[in-house]
N, C-alpha and C positions, 0 to 999 in steps of 0.2 A: 664341198659338202657342208651342210649346217650341222649343229649339235646332234639332232635326232638321227639324221642320216649317218653321221660318223659313228655314233654310239651303236646303231644297228649294224653297221659294217664290222665294228669290233666285237659285237656280241655282248655289250655291257649296257647298263642303264645310263640314261642321259645325265642324271645327277652325278653318277660316278665319273663320267668324262669331265663334267664341269669341275668337280673337286680336283681331279688330276691336273687339269689345266691351271686352276688357281694355285695349286701346290707346285707347279712347274715340273711335274713328273709325267705328264701326259704327252701325246704326240704334238709335233710342231703345228702351229696354227697361226692365223693372221686375223687381226681385228680390223674390220672396215666399218666405221661408224659404230653402230651398236651390235653389228653382226660379227660373230666369230666363225671363220671358215677354215676347213681342213682340206688339204689335198690328198687324193687317194695314195699317191706315192709316199707321203709322209705317214699315213696310216699303215701302209705296208711295211715301211721301215721300222715303225714302232713295234709292229707285231714280230718282225724278225729279231729286233733287239730283245724283246721279252722272251722269245723262244731261246735265244742264245743264253740269256741270264738264267733261265730255268734249267737248261741243260747243264750249265756250269755249276749251279747250285746242287743239282741232283748228283753230279759226279763227286763233288766235294762231300756230300752227305753219305754217299755209298762208301767213299774212302774212309771217312771217320767212323762209320758204323762197323767196319771190318777190323779196326785196330784192336789189338789185344785178344782177338778171338782165336782160339785153338780149334782147328778143324781136323778131326781124325777120319781117315778113310780106311775102310777095311774091304779087301777083295771078297771076303766070305763073311757077310754079316750074320748069317745063321750060326756058323761055327763059333764066331766070337760070342754071340749070345749064349750058346751052349756052355762055353768055358766060363763065362761070367756067372751063370746060374750054378754050375758045378762048384765053383769057388765059393759062392754064397752058401751052398748046401754044406760044404766041408767046414766052413767057419761056424755055421750053426751047429753042426754035429759036434765039433770040437768044443765049443762053449757049453753045450748041454752035457757032454761027458765030463768035462772038468767041473762043472757046477754040482754034479751028483757025488763026486768023490770028496 
């Protein structure tokens, strides 16, 4: 495939593919004369490598995001909320009684 066909196959712009090839981060290709050609197998392999890198990056990001987080689970969230509100009311009443004396 030529540049435009390969770029369409990958779903990217032709210029992006040209930049990747010049930076040597794109799919394997061969230059014959002034033409650069891409094999479909190489494009498929490039897609698979990018998917693998993306999945690995996402796993690492999820793992880092969860560090240090404390997650509390409560079997009865309504009851927990009731007790928290009752405690807040008790603290409010206690501080208001103490402040009037």
